[in-house]
PDB file of N, CA, C and O in Angstrom:
ATOM      1  N   GLY A   1       2.909 -29.894  12.766  1.00  0.00           N
ATOM      2  CA  GLY A   1       2.227 -31.055  12.674  1.00  0.00           C
ATOM      3  C   GLY A   1       2.484 -31.909  11.430  1.00  0.00           C
ATOM      4  O   GLY A   1       1.709 -32.820  11.139  1.00  0.00           O
ATOM      5  N   ASP A   2       3.586 -31.618  10.679  1.00  0.00           N
ATOM      6  CA  ASP A   2       3.879 -32.284   9.661  1.00  0.00           C
ATOM      7  C   ASP A   2       4.476 -33.704   9.983  1.00  0.00           C
ATOM      8  O   ASP A   2       5.336 -33.929  10.835  1.00  0.00           O
ATOM      9  N   LEU A   3       3.837 -34.681   9.105  1.00  0.00           N
ATOM     10  CA  LEU A   3       4.394 -36.080   9.366  1.00  0.00           C
ATOM     11  C   LEU A   3       5.735 -36.452   8.690  1.00  0.00           C
ATOM     12  O   LEU A   3       5.805 -36.064   7.524  1.00  0.00           O
ATOM     13  N   LEU A   4       6.516 -36.933   9.029  1.00  0.00           N
ATOM     14  CA  LEU A   4       7.969 -37.368   8.271  1.00  0.00           C
ATOM     15  C   LEU A   4       7.710 -38.659   7.764  1.00  0.00           C
ATOM     16  O   LEU A   4       7.475 -39.693   8.390  1.00  0.00           O
ATOM     17  N   PRO A   5       7.789 -38.450   6.447  1.00  0.00           N
ATOM     18  CA  PRO A   5       7.461 -39.748   5.433  1.00  0.00           C
ATOM     19  C   PRO A   5       8.807 -40.789   5.514  1.00  0.00           C
ATOM     20  O   PRO A   5       8.684 -41.948   5.119  1.00  0.00           O
ATOM     21  N   ALA A   6       9.942 -40.349   5.989  1.00  0.00           N
ATOM     22  CA  ALA A   6      11.090 -41.259   5.932  1.00  0.00           C
ATOM     23  C   ALA A   6      12.059 -41.079   6.957  1.00  0.00           C
ATOM     24  O   ALA A   6      11.866 -40.135   7.723  1.00  0.00           O
ATOM     25  N   ASP A   7      13.111 -41.828   7.134  1.00  0.00           N
ATOM     26  CA  ASP A   7      13.897 -41.836   8.192  1.00  0.00           C
ATOM     27  C   ASP A   7      14.992 -40.841   7.610  1.00  0.00           C
ATOM     28  O   ASP A   7      15.107 -40.690   6.393  1.00  0.00           O
ATOM     29  N   GLY A   8      15.726 -40.223   8.452  1.00  0.00           N
ATOM     30  CA  GLY A   8      16.782 -39.444   7.894  1.00  0.00           C
ATOM     31  C   GLY A   8      17.782 -38.851   9.058  1.00  0.00           C
ATOM     32  O   GLY A   8      17.677 -39.112  10.256  1.00  0.00           O
ATOM     33  N   ILE A   9      18.707 -38.059   8.501  1.00  0.00           N
ATOM     34  CA  ILE A   9      19.705 -37.294   9.482  1.00  0.00           C
ATOM     35  C   ILE A   9      19.726 -36.086   9.316  1.00  0.00           C
ATOM     36  O   ILE A   9      19.961 -35.648   8.190  1.00  0.00           O
ATOM     37  N   LEU A  10      19.478 -35.196  10.430  1.00  0.00           N
ATOM     38  CA  LEU A  10      19.179 -33.555  10.249  1.00  0.00           C
ATOM     39  C   LEU A  10      20.485 -33.078   9.979  1.00  0.00           C
ATOM     40  O   LEU A  10      21.488 -33.303  10.655  1.00  0.00           O
ATOM     41  N   ILE A  11      20.396 -32.343   8.854  1.00  0.00           N
ATOM     42  CA  ILE A  11      21.628 -31.553   8.490  1.00  0.00           C
ATOM     43  C   ILE A  11      21.596 -29.881   8.558  1.00  0.00           C
ATOM     44  O   ILE A  11      22.565 -29.162   8.316  1.00  0.00           O
ATOM     45  N   GLN A  12      20.312 -29.445   8.927  1.00  0.00           N
ATOM     46  CA  GLN A  12      20.003 -28.026   9.060  1.00  0.00           C
ATOM     47  C   GLN A  12      18.852 -28.149   9.897  1.00  0.00           C
ATOM     48  O   GLN A  12      17.971 -28.955   9.598  1.00  0.00           O
ATOM     49  N   GLY A  13      18.766 -27.406  10.949  1.00  0.00           N
ATOM     50  CA  GLY A  13      17.586 -27.225  11.773  1.00  0.00           C
ATOM     51  C   GLY A  13      17.557 -25.942  12.696  1.00  0.00           C
ATOM     52  O   GLY A  13      18.513 -25.298  13.130  1.00  0.00           O
ATOM     53  N   ASN A  14      16.141 -25.735  12.889  1.00  0.00           N
ATOM     54  CA  ASN A  14      15.983 -24.365  13.756  1.00  0.00           C
ATOM     55  C   ASN A  14      15.042 -24.673  14.741  1.00  0.00           C
ATOM     56  O   ASN A  14      13.864 -24.732  14.389  1.00  0.00           O
ATOM     57  N   ASP A  15      15.356 -24.894  15.987  1.00  0.00           N
ATOM     58  CA  ASP A  15      14.541 -25.313  17.114  1.00  0.00           C
ATOM     59  C   ASP A  15      13.539 -26.306  16.813  1.00  0.00           C
ATOM     60  O   ASP A  15      12.345 -26.251  17.108  1.00  0.00           O
ATOM     61  N   LEU A  16      14.113 -27.161  16.234  1.00  0.00           N
ATOM     62  CA  LEU A  16      13.100 -28.597  15.871  1.00  0.00           C
ATOM     63  C   LEU A  16      12.705 -29.530  17.018  1.00  0.00           C
ATOM     64  O   LEU A  16      13.509 -30.101  17.754  1.00  0.00           O
ATOM     65  N   LYS A  17      11.337 -29.619  17.083  1.00  0.00           N
ATOM     66  CA  LYS A  17      10.910 -30.491  18.122  1.00  0.00           C
ATOM     67  C   LYS A  17       9.960 -31.395  17.566  1.00  0.00           C
ATOM     68  O   LYS A  17       8.979 -31.041  16.912  1.00  0.00           O
ATOM     69  N   ILE A  18      10.304 -32.694  17.869  1.00  0.00           N
ATOM     70  CA  ILE A  18       9.624 -33.978  17.201  1.00  0.00           C
ATOM     71  C   ILE A  18       8.742 -34.688  18.322  1.00  0.00           C
ATOM     72  O   ILE A  18       9.142 -34.962  19.454  1.00  0.00           O
ATOM     73  N   ASP A  19       7.626 -34.907  17.873  1.00  0.00           N
ATOM     74  CA  ASP A  19       6.513 -35.858  18.691  1.00  0.00           C
ATOM     75  C   ASP A  19       6.852 -37.175  18.169  1.00  0.00           C
ATOM     76  O   ASP A  19       6.511 -37.553  17.048  1.00  0.00           O
ATOM     77  N   GLU A  20       7.578 -37.920  19.058  1.00  0.00           N
ATOM     78  CA  GLU A  20       7.938 -39.453  18.679  1.00  0.00           C
ATOM     79  C   GLU A  20       6.965 -40.418  19.402  1.00  0.00           C
ATOM     80  O   GLU A  20       7.232 -41.620  19.392  1.00  0.00           O
ATOM     81  N   SER A  21       5.908 -39.989  19.998  1.00  0.00           N
ATOM     82  CA  SER A  21       5.067 -40.801  20.698  1.00  0.00           C
ATOM     83  C   SER A  21       4.298 -42.081  19.784  1.00  0.00           C
ATOM     84  O   SER A  21       3.779 -43.048  20.341  1.00  0.00           O
ATOM     85  N   SER A  22       4.326 -41.916  18.485  1.00  0.00           N
ATOM     86  CA  SER A  22       3.883 -42.908  17.700  1.00  0.00           C
ATOM     87  C   SER A  22       4.894 -44.082  17.742  1.00  0.00           C
ATOM     88  O   SER A  22       4.453 -45.225  17.625  1.00  0.00           O
ATOM     89  N   LEU A  23       6.084 -43.891  17.886  1.00  0.00           N
ATOM     90  CA  LEU A  23       7.096 -45.006  17.976  1.00  0.00           C
ATOM     91  C   LEU A  23       7.451 -45.522  19.349  1.00  0.00           C
ATOM     92  O   LEU A  23       7.687 -46.694  19.643  1.00  0.00           O
ATOM     93  N   THR A  24       7.456 -44.418  20.184  1.00  0.00           N
ATOM     94  CA  THR A  24       7.973 -44.708  21.472  1.00  0.00           C
ATOM     95  C   THR A  24       6.978 -44.877  22.802  1.00  0.00           C
ATOM     96  O   THR A  24       7.174 -45.492  23.851  1.00  0.00           O
ATOM     97  N   GLY A  25       5.876 -44.121  22.369  1.00  0.00           N
ATOM     98  CA  GLY A  25       4.933 -43.960  23.621  1.00  0.00           C
ATOM     99  C   GLY A  25       5.058 -42.922  24.428  1.00  0.00           C
ATOM    100  O   GLY A  25       4.151 -42.664  25.219  1.00  0.00           O
ATOM    101  N   GLU A  26       6.090 -42.229  24.367  1.00  0.00           N
ATOM    102  CA  GLU A  26       6.598 -41.117  25.135  1.00  0.00           C
ATOM    103  C   GLU A  26       5.720 -39.808  24.856  1.00  0.00           C
ATOM    104  O   GLU A  26       5.630 -39.468  23.677  1.00  0.00           O
ATOM    105  N   SER A  27       5.196 -39.196  25.628  1.00  0.00           N
ATOM    106  CA  SER A  27       4.237 -37.999  25.297  1.00  0.00           C
ATOM    107  C   SER A  27       5.052 -36.789  24.913  1.00  0.00           C
ATOM    108  O   SER A  27       4.655 -35.973  24.081  1.00  0.00           O
ATOM    109  N   ASP A  28       6.270 -36.694  25.582  1.00  0.00           N
ATOM    110  CA  ASP A  28       7.366 -35.407  25.467  1.00  0.00           C
ATOM    111  C   ASP A  28       7.854 -35.237  24.280  1.00  0.00           C
ATOM    112  O   ASP A  28       8.232 -36.250  23.692  1.00  0.00           O
ATOM    113  N   GLN A  29       7.973 -33.987  23.641  1.00  0.00           N
ATOM    114  CA  GLN A  29       8.344 -33.622  22.546  1.00  0.00           C
ATOM    115  C   GLN A  29      10.079 -33.649  22.732  1.00  0.00           C
ATOM    116  O   GLN A  29      10.622 -33.217  23.749  1.00  0.00           O
ATOM    117  N   VAL A  30      10.791 -34.200  21.634  1.00  0.00           N
ATOM    118  CA  VAL A  30      12.223 -34.255  21.623  1.00  0.00           C
ATOM    119  C   VAL A  30      12.667 -33.124  20.838  1.00  0.00           C
ATOM    120  O   VAL A  30      12.199 -32.754  19.762  1.00  0.00           O
ATOM    121  N   LYS A  31      13.678 -32.584  21.535  1.00  0.00           N
ATOM    122  CA  LYS A  31      14.594 -31.594  20.682  1.00  0.00           C
ATOM    123  C   LYS A  31      15.614 -32.205  19.606  1.00  0.00           C
ATOM    124  O   LYS A  31      16.261 -33.196  19.948  1.00  0.00           O
ATOM    125  N   LYS A  32      15.738 -31.834  18.718  1.00  0.00           N
ATOM    126  CA  LYS A  32      16.639 -32.439  17.720  1.00  0.00           C
ATOM    127  C   LYS A  32      17.729 -31.501  17.224  1.00  0.00           C
ATOM    128  O   LYS A  32      17.320 -30.451  16.726  1.00  0.00           O
ATOM    129  N   SER A  33      18.781 -31.654  17.262  1.00  0.00           N
ATOM    130  CA  SER A  33      19.914 -30.941  16.918  1.00  0.00           C
ATOM    131  C   SER A  33      20.930 -31.689  16.207  1.00  0.00           C
ATOM    132  O   SER A  33      21.017 -32.898  16.418  1.00  0.00           O
ATOM    133  N   MET A  34      21.841 -31.020  15.252  1.00  0.00           N
ATOM    134  CA  MET A  34      22.743 -31.653  14.377  1.00  0.00           C
ATOM    135  C   MET A  34      24.041 -32.475  15.614  1.00  0.00           C
ATOM    136  O   MET A  34      24.693 -33.516  15.526  1.00  0.00           O
ATOM    137  N   ASP A  35      23.969 -31.571  16.518  1.00  0.00           N
ATOM    138  CA  ASP A  35      25.134 -32.172  17.519  1.00  0.00           C
ATOM    139  C   ASP A  35      24.604 -33.216  18.391  1.00  0.00           C
ATOM    140  O   ASP A  35      25.310 -34.219  18.491  1.00  0.00           O
ATOM    141  N   LYS A  36      23.594 -33.191  18.989  1.00  0.00           N
ATOM    142  CA  LYS A  36      23.221 -34.177  19.945  1.00  0.00           C
ATOM    143  C   LYS A  36      22.205 -35.357  19.541  1.00  0.00           C
ATOM    144  O   LYS A  36      22.383 -36.518  19.908  1.00  0.00           O
ATOM    145  N   ASP A  37      21.178 -34.961  18.788  1.00  0.00           N
ATOM    146  CA  ASP A  37      20.239 -36.158  18.364  1.00  0.00           C
ATOM    147  C   ASP A  37      19.868 -35.905  16.963  1.00  0.00           C
ATOM    148  O   ASP A  37      18.797 -35.332  16.761  1.00  0.00           O
ATOM    149  N   PRO A  38      20.598 -36.250  15.978  1.00  0.00           N
ATOM    150  CA  PRO A  38      20.352 -35.759  14.582  1.00  0.00           C
ATOM    151  C   PRO A  38      19.298 -36.618  13.893  1.00  0.00           C
ATOM    152  O   PRO A  38      18.700 -36.197  12.902  1.00  0.00           O
ATOM    153  N   MET A  39      19.051 -37.921  14.460  1.00  0.00           N
ATOM    154  CA  MET A  39      18.091 -38.831  13.807  1.00  0.00           C
ATOM    155  C   MET A  39      16.663 -38.606  13.836  1.00  0.00           C
ATOM    156  O   MET A  39      16.021 -38.524  14.883  1.00  0.00           O
ATOM    157  N   LEU A  40      16.040 -38.481  12.359  1.00  0.00           N
ATOM    158  CA  LEU A  40      14.752 -38.245  12.434  1.00  0.00           C
ATOM    159  C   LEU A  40      13.860 -39.617  11.915  1.00  0.00           C
ATOM    160  O   LEU A  40      14.298 -40.254  10.957  1.00  0.00           O
ATOM    161  N   LEU A  41      12.812 -39.967  12.471  1.00  0.00           N
ATOM    162  CA  LEU A  41      12.252 -41.202  12.083  1.00  0.00           C
ATOM    163  C   LEU A  41      10.999 -40.947  11.373  1.00  0.00           C
ATOM    164  O   LEU A  41      10.410 -39.891  11.604  1.00  0.00           O
ATOM    165  N   SER A  42      10.482 -41.856  10.468  1.00  0.00           N
ATOM    166  CA  SER A  42       9.271 -41.928   9.881  1.00  0.00           C
ATOM    167  C   SER A  42       8.162 -42.087  10.713  1.00  0.00           C
ATOM    168  O   SER A  42       8.297 -42.871  11.652  1.00  0.00           O
ATOM    169  N   GLY A  43       7.244 -41.593  10.591  1.00  0.00           N
ATOM    170  CA  GLY A  43       5.908 -41.793  11.364  1.00  0.00           C
ATOM    171  C   GLY A  43       5.595 -40.750  12.585  1.00  0.00           C
ATOM    172  O   GLY A  43       4.598 -40.708  13.306  1.00  0.00           O
ATOM    173  N   THR A  44       6.772 -39.912  12.590  1.00  0.00           N
ATOM    174  CA  THR A  44       6.899 -39.082  13.936  1.00  0.00           C
ATOM    175  C   THR A  44       6.287 -37.700  13.168  1.00  0.00           C
ATOM    176  O   THR A  44       6.070 -37.610  11.959  1.00  0.00           O
ATOM    177  N   HIS A  45       6.067 -36.655  14.178  1.00  0.00           N
ATOM    178  CA  HIS A  45       5.476 -35.368  13.809  1.00  0.00           C
ATOM    179  C   HIS A  45       6.134 -34.336  14.137  1.00  0.00           C
ATOM    180  O   HIS A  45       6.334 -34.260  15.349  1.00  0.00           O
ATOM    181  N   VAL A  46       6.659 -33.289  13.355  1.00  0.00           N
ATOM    182  CA  VAL A  46       7.322 -32.278  13.588  1.00  0.00           C
ATOM    183  C   VAL A  46       6.233 -31.185  14.284  1.00  0.00           C
ATOM    184  O   VAL A  46       5.199 -30.787  13.749  1.00  0.00           O
ATOM    185  N   MET A  47       6.726 -30.820  15.574  1.00  0.00           N
ATOM    186  CA  MET A  47       5.583 -29.945  16.329  1.00  0.00           C
ATOM    187  C   MET A  47       6.084 -28.484  16.317  1.00  0.00           C
ATOM    188  O   MET A  47       5.263 -27.573  16.208  1.00  0.00           O
ATOM    189  N   GLU A  48       7.510 -28.211  16.434  1.00  0.00           N
ATOM    190  CA  GLU A  48       7.941 -26.767  16.256  1.00  0.00           C
ATOM    191  C   GLU A  48       9.166 -26.766  15.573  1.00  0.00           C
ATOM    192  O   GLU A  48       9.865 -27.779  15.548  1.00  0.00           O
ATOM    193  N   GLY A  49       9.547 -25.538  14.919  1.00  0.00           N
ATOM    194  CA  GLY A  49      10.498 -25.502  14.195  1.00  0.00           C
ATOM    195  C   GLY A  49      10.653 -25.958  12.865  1.00  0.00           C
ATOM    196  O   GLY A  49       9.640 -26.353  12.287  1.00  0.00           O
ATOM    197  N   SER A  50      11.826 -25.974  12.229  1.00  0.00           N
ATOM    198  CA  SER A  50      12.174 -26.548  10.938  1.00  0.00           C
ATOM    199  C   SER A  50      13.270 -27.212  10.761  1.00  0.00           C
ATOM    200  O   SER A  50      14.021 -27.390  11.720  1.00  0.00           O
ATOM    201  N   GLY A  51      13.555 -27.678   9.574  1.00  0.00           N
ATOM    202  CA  GLY A  51      14.807 -28.390   9.380  1.00  0.00           C
ATOM    203  C   GLY A  51      14.992 -29.074   7.967  1.00  0.00           C
ATOM    204  O   GLY A  51      14.042 -29.157   7.189  1.00  0.00           O
ATOM    205  N   ARG A  52      16.215 -29.549   7.670  1.00  0.00           N
ATOM    206  CA  ARG A  52      16.327 -30.174   6.466  1.00  0.00           C
ATOM    207  C   ARG A  52      17.025 -31.523   6.932  1.00  0.00           C
ATOM    208  O   ARG A  52      17.749 -31.597   7.924  1.00  0.00           O
ATOM    209  N   MET A  53      16.712 -32.587   6.082  1.00  0.00           N
ATOM    210  CA  MET A  53      17.310 -33.789   6.466  1.00  0.00           C
ATOM    211  C   MET A  53      17.756 -34.501   4.977  1.00  0.00           C
ATOM    212  O   MET A  53      17.332 -34.248   3.849  1.00  0.00           O
ATOM    213  N   VAL A  54      18.769 -35.483   5.420  1.00  0.00           N
ATOM    214  CA  VAL A  54      19.163 -36.342   4.334  1.00  0.00           C
ATOM    215  C   VAL A  54      18.332 -37.679   4.458  1.00  0.00           C
ATOM    216  O   VAL A  54      18.325 -38.191   5.577  1.00  0.00           O
ATOM    217  N   VAL A  55      17.767 -38.186   3.645  1.00  0.00           N
ATOM    218  CA  VAL A  55      16.942 -39.282   3.842  1.00  0.00           C
ATOM    219  C   VAL A  55      17.644 -40.556   3.678  1.00  0.00           C
ATOM    220  O   VAL A  55      18.220 -40.813   2.621  1.00  0.00           O
ATOM    221  N   THR A  56      17.626 -41.425   4.736  1.00  0.00           N
ATOM    222  CA  THR A  56      18.300 -42.601   4.841  1.00  0.00           C
ATOM    223  C   THR A  56      17.559 -43.905   4.516  1.00  0.00           C
ATOM    224  O   THR A  56      18.252 -44.835   4.101  1.00  0.00           O
ATOM    225  N   ALA A  57      16.182 -44.099   4.658  1.00  0.00           N
ATOM    226  CA  ALA A  57      15.544 -45.232   4.504  1.00  0.00           C
ATOM    227  C   ALA A  57      14.125 -44.811   4.367  1.00  0.00           C
ATOM    228  O   ALA A  57      13.642 -43.883   5.015  1.00  0.00           O
ATOM    229  N   VAL A  58      13.480 -45.524   3.505  1.00  0.00           N
ATOM    230  CA  VAL A  58      12.066 -45.352   3.070  1.00  0.00           C
ATOM    231  C   VAL A  58      11.377 -46.665   3.083  1.00  0.00           C
ATOM    232  O   VAL A  58      11.997 -47.727   3.039  1.00  0.00           O
ATOM    233  N   GLY A  59      10.113 -46.579   3.144  1.00  0.00           N
ATOM    234  CA  GLY A  59       9.178 -47.828   3.068  1.00  0.00           C
ATOM    235  C   GLY A  59       9.543 -48.767   3.968  1.00  0.00           C
ATOM    236  O   GLY A  59       9.835 -48.466   5.126  1.00  0.00           O
ATOM    237  N   ILE A  60       9.558 -49.953   3.526  1.00  0.00           N
ATOM    238  CA  ILE A  60       9.930 -51.158   4.490  1.00  0.00           C
ATOM    239  C   ILE A  60      11.185 -51.169   5.308  1.00  0.00           C
ATOM    240  O   ILE A  60      11.421 -51.927   6.249  1.00  0.00           O
ATOM    241  N   ASN A  61      12.026 -50.147   4.784  1.00  0.00           N
ATOM    242  CA  ASN A  61      13.528 -50.222   5.480  1.00  0.00           C
ATOM    243  C   ASN A  61      13.546 -49.012   6.270  1.00  0.00           C
ATOM    244  O   ASN A  61      14.602 -48.585   6.735  1.00  0.00           O
ATOM    245  N   SER A  62      12.439 -48.436   6.447  1.00  0.00           N
ATOM    246  CA  SER A  62      12.406 -47.326   7.705  1.00  0.00           C
ATOM    247  C   SER A  62      12.170 -47.868   9.039  1.00  0.00           C
ATOM    248  O   SER A  62      12.018 -49.088   9.112  1.00  0.00           O
ATOM    249  N   GLN A  63      12.123 -47.301   9.909  1.00  0.00           N
ATOM    250  CA  GLN A  63      11.888 -47.811  11.417  1.00  0.00           C
ATOM    251  C   GLN A  63      10.464 -48.179  11.404  1.00  0.00           C
ATOM    252  O   GLN A  63      10.174 -49.312  11.787  1.00  0.00           O
ATOM    253  N   THR A  64       9.500 -47.349  11.003  1.00  0.00           N
ATOM    254  CA  THR A  64       7.966 -47.629  10.785  1.00  0.00           C
ATOM    255  C   THR A  64       7.860 -48.966  10.093  1.00  0.00           C
ATOM    256  O   THR A  64       7.263 -49.925  10.584  1.00  0.00           O
ATOM    257  N   GLY A  65       8.530 -48.976   8.813  1.00  0.00           N
ATOM    258  CA  GLY A  65       8.273 -50.183   8.117  1.00  0.00           C
ATOM    259  C   GLY A  65       8.772 -51.484   8.466  1.00  0.00           C
ATOM    260  O   GLY A  65       8.292 -52.539   8.051  1.00  0.00           O
ATOM    261  N   ILE A  66       9.836 -51.363   9.309  1.00  0.00           N
ATOM    262  CA  ILE A  66      10.422 -52.508  10.140  1.00  0.00           C
ATOM    263  C   ILE A  66       9.392 -53.014  11.151  1.00  0.00           C
ATOM    264  O   ILE A  66       8.968 -54.166  11.247  1.00  0.00           O
ATOM    265  N   ILE A  67       9.082 -51.998  11.850  1.00  0.00           N
ATOM    266  CA  ILE A  67       7.930 -52.452  12.907  1.00  0.00           C
ATOM    267  C   ILE A  67       6.839 -53.145  12.330  1.00  0.00           C
ATOM    268  O   ILE A  67       6.509 -54.230  12.808  1.00  0.00           O
ATOM    269  N   PHE A  68       6.175 -52.609  11.269  1.00  0.00           N
ATOM    270  CA  PHE A  68       5.134 -53.170  10.447  1.00  0.00           C
ATOM    271  C   PHE A  68       5.304 -54.470  10.168  1.00  0.00           C
ATOM    272  O   PHE A  68       4.510 -55.340  10.525  1.00  0.00           O
ATOM    273  N   THR A  69       6.575 -54.720   9.373  1.00  0.00           N
ATOM    274  CA  THR A  69       6.866 -55.869   8.798  1.00  0.00           C
ATOM    275  C   THR A  69       6.880 -56.891  10.094  1.00  0.00           C
ATOM    276  O   THR A  69       6.280 -57.965  10.064  1.00  0.00           O
ATOM    277  N   LEU A  70       7.544 -56.489  11.097  1.00  0.00           N
ATOM    278  CA  LEU A  70       7.692 -57.603  12.165  1.00  0.00           C
ATOM    279  C   LEU A  70       6.340 -57.946  12.835  1.00  0.00           C
ATOM    280  O   LEU A  70       6.108 -59.063  13.295  1.00  0.00           O
ATOM    281  N   LEU A  71       5.511 -56.975  12.860  1.00  0.00           N
ATOM    282  CA  LEU A  71       4.077 -57.189  13.464  1.00  0.00           C
ATOM    283  C   LEU A  71       3.545 -58.304  12.348  1.00  0.00           C
ATOM    284  O   LEU A  71       3.184 -59.423  12.712  1.00  0.00           O
ATOM    285  N   GLY A  72       3.533 -57.930  11.084  1.00  0.00           N
ATOM    286  CA  GLY A  72       3.117 -58.726  10.098  1.00  0.00           C
ATOM    287  C   GLY A  72       3.555 -60.000  10.044  1.00  0.00           C
ATOM    288  O   GLY A  72       2.761 -60.917   9.831  1.00  0.00           O
ATOM    289  N   ALA A  73       4.962 -60.226  10.244  1.00  0.00           N
ATOM    290  CA  ALA A  73       5.609 -61.658  10.138  1.00  0.00           C
ATOM    291  C   ALA A  73       4.983 -62.463  11.411  1.00  0.00           C
ATOM    292  O   ALA A  73       4.716 -63.653  11.246  1.00  0.00           O
ATOM    293  N   GLY A  74       4.766 -61.916  12.546  1.00  0.00           N
ATOM    294  CA  GLY A  74       4.274 -62.462  13.697  1.00  0.00           C
ATOM    295  C   GLY A  74       2.880 -63.137  13.582  1.00  0.00           C
ATOM    296  O   GLY A  74       2.599 -64.165  14.199  1.00  0.00           O
ATOM    297  N   GLU A  75       1.994 -62.465  12.720  1.00  0.00           N
ATOM    298  CA  GLU A  75       0.667 -62.893  12.438  1.00  0.00           C
ATOM    299  C   GLU A  75       0.748 -64.027  11.355  1.00  0.00           C
ATOM    300  O   GLU A  75      -0.033 -64.977  11.401  1.00  0.00           O
ATOM    301  N   GLY A  76       1.612 -63.922  10.476  1.00  0.00           N
ATOM    302  CA  GLY A  76       1.748 -64.878   9.359  1.00  0.00           C
ATOM    303  C   GLY A  76       2.132 -66.055  10.017  1.00  0.00           C
ATOM    304  O   GLY A  76       1.462 -67.018   9.642  1.00  0.00           O
ATOM    305  N   ASP A  77       3.099 -66.352  10.991  1.00  0.00           N
ATOM    306  CA  ASP A  77       3.586 -67.411  11.609  1.00  0.00           C
ATOM    307  C   ASP A  77       2.668 -68.104  12.214  1.00  0.00           C
ATOM    308  O   ASP A  77       2.792 -69.324  12.106  1.00  0.00           O
ATOM    309  N   GLU A  78       1.527 -67.602  12.996  1.00  0.00           N
ATOM    310  CA  GLU A  78       0.494 -67.919  13.674  1.00  0.00           C
ATOM    311  C   GLU A  78      -0.547 -68.816  12.821  1.00  0.00           C
ATOM    312  O   GLU A  78      -1.020 -69.907  13.140  1.00  0.00           O
ATOM    313  N   GLU A  79      -0.768 -68.076  11.677  1.00  0.00           N
ATOM    314  CA  GLU A  79      -1.575 -68.833  10.474  1.00  0.00           C
ATOM    315  C   GLU A  79      -0.979 -69.837  10.099  1.00  0.00           C
ATOM    316  O   GLU A  79      -1.706 -70.817   9.936  1.00  0.00           O
ATOM    317  N   LYS A  80       0.345 -70.004   9.848  1.00  0.00           N
ATOM    318  CA  LYS A  80       0.956 -71.272   9.295  1.00  0.00           C
ATOM    319  C   LYS A  80       0.840 -72.460  10.111  1.00  0.00           C
ATOM    320  O   LYS A  80       0.672 -73.627   9.756  1.00  0.00           O
ATOM    321  N   LYS A  81       0.974 -71.905  11.400  1.00  0.00           N
ATOM    322  CA  LYS A  81       1.061 -73.079  12.484  1.00  0.00           C
ATOM    323  C   LYS A  81      -0.399 -73.574  12.830  1.00  0.00           C
ATOM    324  O   LYS A  81      -0.559 -74.537  13.580  1.00  0.00           O
ATOM    325  N   VAL A  82      -1.468 -72.889  12.263  1.00  0.00           N
ATOM    326  CA  VAL A  82      -2.885 -73.203  12.605  1.00  0.00           C
ATOM    327  C   VAL A  82      -3.068 -74.171  11.282  1.00  0.00           C
ATOM    328  O   VAL A  82      -3.590 -75.284  11.353  1.00  0.00           O
ATOM    329  N   LYS A  83      -2.585 -73.613  10.119  1.00  0.00           N
ATOM    330  CA  LYS A  83      -2.911 -74.539   8.874  1.00  0.00           C
ATOM    331  C   LYS A  83      -2.225 -75.874   9.005  1.00  0.00           C
ATOM    332  O   LYS A  83      -2.749 -76.897   8.563  1.00  0.00           O
ATOM    333  N   LYS A  84      -1.039 -75.869   9.619  1.00  0.00           N
ATOM    334  CA  LYS A  84      -0.090 -77.190   9.699  1.00  0.00           C
ATOM    335  C   LYS A  84      -0.883 -78.208  10.614  1.00  0.00           C
ATOM    336  O   LYS A  84      -0.815 -79.419  10.408  1.00  0.00           O
ATOM    337  N   SER A  85      -1.710 -77.607  11.732  1.00  0.00           N
ATOM    338  CA  SER A  85      -2.136 -78.316  12.763  1.00  0.00           C
ATOM    339  C   SER A  85      -3.408 -78.931  12.323  1.00  0.00           C
ATOM    340  O   SER A  85      -3.851 -79.891  12.953  1.00  0.00           O
ATOM    341  N   LYS A  86      -4.046 -78.446  11.269  1.00  0.00           N
ATOM    342  CA  LYS A  86      -5.342 -79.276  10.766  1.00  0.00           C
ATOM    343  C   LYS A  86      -5.089 -80.100   9.727  1.00  0.00           C
ATOM    344  O   LYS A  86      -5.992 -80.787   9.251  1.00  0.00           O
TER     345      LYS A  86
END
């Protein structure tokens, strides 16, 4: 149940299964391997296995950060429109 704090690429893994439901909404666990699907995303949970990854993005540059930024930008635009109309 460890939470991944950053985006990265799997470089070593042993029967690694990830819960990506926080990003995709899919409840199925995703098997990760260096050959087929090596991308690990921040905000997801390790459900089984172990592995090592090379970190490629953190904070607002990660997939979770990009989603939060986009959601925050949408709210800010609406607030600006309301202020301009007054």
